[in-house]
N, CA, C and O of each residue as an XYZ file, in Angstrom:
448
protein
N     -66.075     48.191    -30.664
C     -66.026     49.529    -31.224
C     -65.496     50.499    -30.172
O     -65.840     50.396    -28.994
N     -64.681     51.414    -30.588
C     -64.111     52.412    -29.691
C     -65.035     53.618    -29.643
O     -65.416     54.172    -30.674
N     -65.390     54.017    -28.414
C     -66.246     55.196    -28.246
C     -65.408     56.453    -28.433
O     -64.384     56.628    -27.772
N     -65.839     57.316    -29.323
C     -65.133     58.570    -29.562
C     -65.507     59.596    -28.500
O     -66.649     59.665    -28.045
N     -64.512     60.388    -28.122
C     -64.738     61.514    -27.224
C     -64.173     62.758    -27.888
O     -63.452     62.673    -28.882
N     -64.505     63.905    -27.334
C     -63.961     65.150    -27.868
C     -62.650     65.476    -27.155
O     -62.338     64.900    -26.113
N     -61.898     66.393    -27.721
C     -60.674     66.845    -27.072
C     -61.001     67.472    -25.716
O     -60.230     67.341    -24.766
N     -62.134     68.145    -25.630
C     -62.567     68.753    -24.366
C     -62.805     67.676    -23.308
O     -62.508     67.892    -22.133
N     -63.342     66.504    -23.715
C     -63.504     65.386    -22.777
C     -62.148     64.947    -22.234
O     -61.996     64.734    -21.031
N     -61.167     64.813    -23.121
C     -59.826     64.411    -22.706
C     -59.239     65.405    -21.704
O     -58.606     65.009    -20.725
N     -59.453     66.692    -21.954
C     -58.889     67.716    -21.073
C     -59.449     67.658    -19.658
O     -58.833     68.182    -18.730
N     -60.604     67.031    -19.479
C     -61.205     66.893    -18.151
C     -60.448     65.892    -17.277
O     -60.519     65.966    -16.050
N     -59.732     64.966    -17.891
C     -58.989     63.952    -17.142
C     -57.644     64.549    -16.734
O     -56.828     64.896    -17.588
N     -57.422     64.664    -15.437
C     -56.197     65.286    -14.920
C     -55.200     64.188    -14.540
O     -55.289     63.596    -13.464
N     -54.249     63.928    -15.445
C     -53.222     62.909    -15.217
C     -51.939     63.618    -14.815
O     -51.462     64.511    -15.516
N     -51.389     63.213    -13.688
C     -50.183     63.864    -13.157
C     -49.121     62.820    -12.821
O     -49.419     61.636    -12.667
N     -47.907     63.272    -12.713
C     -46.791     62.419    -12.330
C     -46.578     62.516    -10.824
O     -46.723     63.582    -10.227
N     -46.231     61.382    -10.226
C     -46.004     61.334     -8.787
C     -44.952     60.283     -8.471
O     -44.700     59.376     -9.263
N     -44.342     60.422     -7.301
C     -43.388     59.431     -6.818
C     -44.022     58.668     -5.663
O     -44.601     59.260     -4.752
N     -43.903     57.355     -5.716
C     -44.422     56.508     -4.636
C     -43.471     56.624     -3.459
O     -42.290     56.297     -3.573
N     -43.990     57.096     -2.314
C     -43.134     57.306     -1.149
C     -43.402     56.302     -0.029
O     -42.648     56.235      0.942
N     -44.476     55.525     -0.165
C     -44.770     54.489      0.830
C     -45.603     53.399      0.159
O     -46.485     53.683     -0.652
N     -45.305     52.139      0.513
C     -46.029     50.994     -0.036
C     -46.331     50.045      1.109
O     -45.437     49.647      1.856
N     -47.615     49.684      1.240
C     -48.027     48.738      2.285
C     -48.897     47.647      1.692
O     -49.604     47.868      0.708
N     -48.843     46.468      2.296
C     -49.760     45.405      1.916
C     -51.179     45.849      2.222
O     -51.393     46.694      3.092
N     -52.145     45.291      1.520
C     -53.558     45.641      1.710
C     -54.359     44.335      1.867
O     -55.064     43.917      0.948
N     -54.239     43.701      3.038
C     -54.879     42.395      3.238
C     -56.404     42.421      3.186
O     -57.015     41.381      2.939
N     -57.037     43.563      3.407
C     -58.501     43.636      3.392
C     -59.078     43.814      1.992
O     -60.296     43.754      1.822
N     -58.240     44.030      0.995
C     -58.719     44.167     -0.388
C     -59.222     42.818     -0.888
O     -58.676     41.778     -0.519
N     -60.269     42.826     -1.734
C     -60.812     41.574     -2.292
C     -59.794     40.869     -3.176
O     -59.666     39.646     -3.119
N     -59.065     41.629     -3.997
C     -58.007     41.083     -4.846
C     -56.678     41.599     -4.305
O     -56.631     42.692     -3.741
N     -55.593     40.833     -4.467
C     -54.291     41.289     -3.949
C     -53.957     42.700     -4.433
O     -54.044     43.001     -5.624
N     -53.573     43.554     -3.489
C     -53.292     44.953     -3.817
C     -52.318     45.544     -2.800
O     -52.084     44.983     -1.730
N     -51.771     46.674     -3.166
C     -50.954     47.480     -2.267
C     -51.691     48.775     -1.962
O     -52.514     49.241     -2.750
N     -51.379     49.347     -0.803
C     -51.779     50.715     -0.481
C     -50.561     51.582     -0.770
O     -49.489     51.378     -0.200
N     -50.737     52.548     -1.658
C     -49.644     53.420     -2.059
C     -49.857     54.825     -1.518
O     -50.986     55.312     -1.455
N     -48.776     55.464     -1.132
C     -48.781     56.887     -0.805
C     -47.913     57.555     -1.861
O     -46.761     57.178     -2.077
N     -48.504     58.568     -2.521
C     -47.838     59.210     -3.661
C     -47.606     60.685     -3.398
O     -48.466     61.374     -2.848
N     -46.433     61.164     -3.798
C     -46.059     62.576     -3.661
C     -46.272     63.269     -5.003
O     -45.588     62.973     -5.982
N     -47.233     64.196     -5.034
C     -47.537     64.968     -6.236
C     -46.935     66.361     -6.164
O     -47.476     67.288     -6.768
N     -45.849     66.538     -5.458
C     -45.182     67.834     -5.369
C     -46.084     68.875     -4.741
O     -46.638     68.653     -3.664
N     -46.238     70.026     -5.414
C     -47.051     71.135     -4.897
C     -48.516     70.757     -4.712
O     -49.238     71.435     -3.982
N     -48.970     69.673     -5.369
C     -50.368     69.233     -5.235
C     -50.583     68.387     -3.994
O     -51.722     68.065     -3.655
N     -49.507     68.022     -3.311
C     -49.627     67.298     -2.046
C     -49.479     65.790     -2.166
O     -49.042     65.257     -3.185
N     -49.856     65.136     -1.096
C     -49.739     63.687     -0.950
C     -51.123     63.075     -1.133
O     -52.106     63.582     -0.593
N     -51.198     61.991     -1.889
C     -52.464     61.277     -2.092
C     -52.216     59.793     -1.926
O     -51.091     59.312     -2.062
N     -53.297     59.068     -1.626
C     -53.227     57.620     -1.433
C     -53.998     56.919     -2.541
O     -54.955     57.455     -3.099
N     -53.548     55.693     -2.843
C     -54.207     54.899     -3.873
C     -54.068     53.419     -3.546
O     -53.068     52.989     -2.970
N     -55.068     52.655     -3.916
C     -54.993     51.204     -3.861
C     -54.686     50.728     -5.271
O     -55.296     51.196     -6.232
N     -53.736     49.792     -5.400
C     -53.340     49.340     -6.733
C     -53.150     47.828     -6.753
O     -52.431     47.265     -5.927
N     -53.807     47.185     -7.710
C     -53.700     45.728     -7.885
C     -52.511     45.424     -8.788
O     -52.671     45.044     -9.948
N     -51.324     45.599     -8.235
C     -50.093     45.448     -9.016
C     -49.112     44.500     -8.338
O     -47.909     44.559     -8.594
N     -49.623     43.626     -7.476
C     -48.757     42.745     -6.693
C     -48.108     41.638     -7.523
O     -47.090     41.083     -7.110
N     -48.676     41.306     -8.685
C     -48.119     40.218     -9.498
C     -46.795     40.590    -10.155
O     -45.926     39.734    -10.317
N     -46.633     41.837    -10.529
C     -45.421     42.240    -11.253
C     -44.453     43.098    -10.443
O     -43.300     43.268    -10.840
N     -44.909     43.643     -9.308
C     -44.075     44.587     -8.569
C     -43.988     44.211     -7.095
O     -44.989     43.863     -6.468
N     -42.777     44.285     -6.553
C     -42.597     44.123     -5.116
C     -42.705     45.503     -4.461
O     -42.620     46.530     -5.134
N     -42.889     45.507     -3.168
C     -42.944     46.780     -2.451
C     -41.632     47.546     -2.622
O     -41.636     48.767     -2.775
N     -40.521     46.828     -2.595
C     -39.212     47.467     -2.723
C     -39.034     48.096     -4.112
O     -38.459     49.177     -4.235
N     -39.526     47.422     -5.151
C     -39.427     47.967     -6.515
C     -40.249     49.240     -6.671
O     -39.859     50.152     -7.400
N     -41.380     49.296     -5.988
C     -42.291     50.425     -6.145
C     -41.832     51.670     -5.400
O     -42.099     52.791     -5.834
N     -41.152     51.480     -4.294
C     -40.712     52.616     -3.481
C     -39.805     53.522     -4.306
O     -38.818     53.065     -4.883
N     -40.140     54.787     -4.357
C     -39.420     55.835     -5.096
C     -39.591     55.755     -6.605
O     -38.886     56.453     -7.333
N     -40.510     54.920     -7.099
C     -40.802     54.836     -8.534
C     -41.745     55.984     -8.906
O     -42.706     56.271     -8.191
N     -41.457     56.625    -10.020
C     -42.328     57.691    -10.506
C     -43.359     57.081    -11.448
O     -43.017     56.342    -12.371
N     -44.624     57.401    -11.200
C     -45.733     56.827    -11.964
C     -46.704     57.929    -12.375
O     -46.600     59.070    -11.925
N     -47.649     57.565    -13.237
C     -48.701     58.499    -13.628
C     -49.998     58.095    -12.942
O     -50.245     56.912    -12.710
N     -50.827     59.087    -12.619
C     -52.085     58.816    -11.918
C     -53.124     59.875    -12.271
O     -52.798     61.035    -12.524
N     -54.365     59.449    -12.280
C     -55.479     60.374    -12.475
C     -55.863     60.905    -11.093
O     -56.156     60.137    -10.176
N     -55.856     62.234    -10.963
C     -56.080     62.811     -9.632
C     -57.453     63.457     -9.455
O     -57.783     63.903     -8.356
N     -58.257     63.515    -10.516
C     -59.544     64.206    -10.352
C     -60.746     63.259    -10.377
O     -61.859     63.680    -10.694
N     -60.526     61.979    -10.043
C     -61.653     61.095     -9.763
C     -62.142     61.379     -8.359
O     -61.374     61.820     -7.504
N     -63.402     61.131     -8.122
C     -63.948     61.230     -6.780
C     -63.278     60.150     -5.910
O     -63.126     59.020     -6.374
N     -62.872     60.459     -4.665
C     -62.272     59.435     -3.799
C     -63.202     58.225     -3.674
O     -64.426     58.351     -3.688
N     -62.572     57.040     -3.550
C     -63.344     55.803     -3.526
C     -62.943     54.951     -2.324
O     -61.761     54.697     -2.091
N     -63.943     54.519     -1.573
C     -63.705     53.648     -0.415
C     -63.463     52.227     -0.903
O     -64.306     51.655     -1.594
N     -62.320     51.657     -0.549
C     -61.999     50.276     -0.874
C     -61.683     49.588      0.447
O     -60.635     49.825      1.048
N     -62.600     48.732      0.893
C     -62.513     48.111      2.220
C     -62.400     49.239      3.250
O     -63.272     50.105      3.318
N     -61.337     49.231      4.047
C     -61.172     50.253      5.089
C     -60.236     51.381      4.656
O     -59.679     52.081      5.501
N     -60.060     51.562      3.352
C     -59.067     52.490      2.811
C     -59.730     53.439      1.813
O     -60.552     53.015      1.000
N     -59.375     54.712      1.878
C     -59.901     55.704      0.946
C     -58.853     55.952     -0.145
O     -57.775     56.480      0.129
N     -59.182     55.565     -1.388
C     -58.297     55.764     -2.528
C     -58.618     57.123     -3.142
O     -59.758     57.387     -3.525
N     -57.598     57.986     -3.234
C     -57.798     59.371     -3.665
C     -57.379     59.641     -5.104
O     -57.646     60.718     -5.637
N     -56.730     58.677     -5.730
C     -56.305     58.835     -7.116
C     -56.193     57.446     -7.729
O     -56.255     56.441     -7.022
N     -56.027     57.397     -9.053
C     -55.935     56.120     -9.759
C     -54.607     56.044    -10.500
O     -54.394     56.743    -11.491
N     -53.715     55.184    -10.005
C     -52.454     54.935    -10.689
C     -52.796     54.177    -11.963
O     -53.569     53.220    -11.927
N     -52.227     54.599    -13.093
C     -52.649     53.997    -14.359
C     -51.573     53.092    -14.967
O     -50.370     53.286    -14.793
N     -52.078     52.106    -15.681
C     -51.208     51.139    -16.324
C     -51.944     50.456    -17.461
O     -53.060     50.830    -17.822
N     -51.296     49.454    -18.010
C     -51.829     48.691    -19.131
C     -51.806     47.221    -18.742
O     -50.834     46.746    -18.156
N     -52.886     46.493    -19.069
C     -52.893     45.045    -18.829
C     -52.009     44.364    -19.866
O     -52.140     44.615    -21.064
N     -51.105     43.498    -19.398
C     -50.287     42.730    -20.334
C     -51.052     41.471    -20.758
O     -52.206     41.290    -20.370
N     -50.425     40.615    -21.539
C     -51.116     39.429    -22.058
C     -51.494     38.440    -20.961
O     -52.364     37.596    -21.171
N     -50.858     38.528    -19.801
C     -51.193     37.657    -18.674
C     -52.273     38.261    -17.773
O     -52.668     37.649    -16.781
N     -52.749     39.460    -18.117
C     -53.773     40.114    -17.317
C     -53.243     40.867    -16.114
O     -54.010     41.213    -15.216
N     -51.941     41.127    -16.079
C     -51.330     41.889    -14.993
C     -51.112     43.336    -15.437
O     -50.885     43.611    -16.615
N     -51.186     44.248    -14.477
C     -51.036     45.673    -14.784
C     -49.563     46.058    -14.840
O     -48.803     45.809    -13.904
N     -49.175     46.674    -15.963
C     -47.841     47.252    -16.141
C     -48.011     48.763    -15.998
O     -48.768     49.378    -16.749
N     -47.315     49.354    -15.046
C     -47.469     50.780    -14.765
C     -46.960     51.649    -15.914
O     -45.973     51.315    -16.569
N     -47.651     52.768    -16.149
C     -47.206     53.756    -17.125
C     -46.282     54.737    -16.421
O     -46.599     55.246    -15.346
N     -45.139     54.994    -17.040
C     -44.135     55.878    -16.453
C     -43.568     56.791    -17.529
O     -43.673     56.516    -18.724
N     -42.967     57.879    -17.078
C     -42.244     58.755    -17.997
C     -40.918     58.088    -18.345
O     -40.342     57.389    -17.512
N     -40.433     58.293    -19.557
C     -39.161     57.692    -19.968
C     -37.976     58.396    -19.312
O     -36.880     57.839    -19.246
N     -38.192     59.599    -18.837
C     -37.180     60.348    -18.087
C     -37.866     60.958    -16.873
O     -39.075     61.186    -16.889
N     -37.096     61.222    -15.821
C     -37.672     61.801    -14.620
C     -38.243     63.193    -14.879
O     -37.650     63.991    -15.604
N     -39.384     63.474    -14.286
C     -40.002     64.793    -14.375
C     -40.386     65.236    -12.959
O     -40.358     64.441    -12.020
N     -40.737     66.486    -12.825
C     -41.127     67.044    -11.538
C     -42.468     66.445    -11.099
O     -43.406     66.362    -11.892
N     -42.549     66.030     -9.831
C     -43.811     65.535     -9.292
C     -44.901     66.589     -9.444
O     -44.680     67.771     -9.184
N     -46.075     66.145     -9.868
C     -47.202     67.044    -10.052
C     -47.355     67.537    -11.478
O     -48.370     68.144    -11.817
N     -46.348     67.281    -12.330
C     -46.445     67.724    -13.727
C     -47.618     67.038    -14.413
O     -47.875     65.854    -14.193
N     -48.319     67.789    -15.238
C     -49.507     67.294    -15.940
C     -49.112     66.550    -17.205
O     -48.263     67.008    -17.971
N     -49.737     65.396    -17.415
C     -49.557     64.635    -18.639
C     -50.444     65.251    -19.698
O     -51.627     65.492    -19.456
N     -49.885     65.511    -20.875
C     -50.686     66.134    -21.937
C     -50.445     65.459    -23.263
O     -51.034     65.850    -24.271
């Protein structure tokens, strides 16, 4: 069953567009992951850990524009502080496919 929320609940989730400007391996993560540095334009630079190594190489991710939730509380993952959550959808193989805009938009723009 799908839990219903109100429109006001949805408005609390701050999803923004960002460009990945740095990608590093994350050997201390329990599951294979990358450490991402994302440019949110006027909102600044944030870091995120992402378990997306099965479908994306570091080279593919560099300069890719993605969507991320920026108003979660920062989370310690091993020796790394994740400041936002890059969002995607699990495919039939259980791998994360990143959500992106179909056309380029300004970094920091709010998803609505």
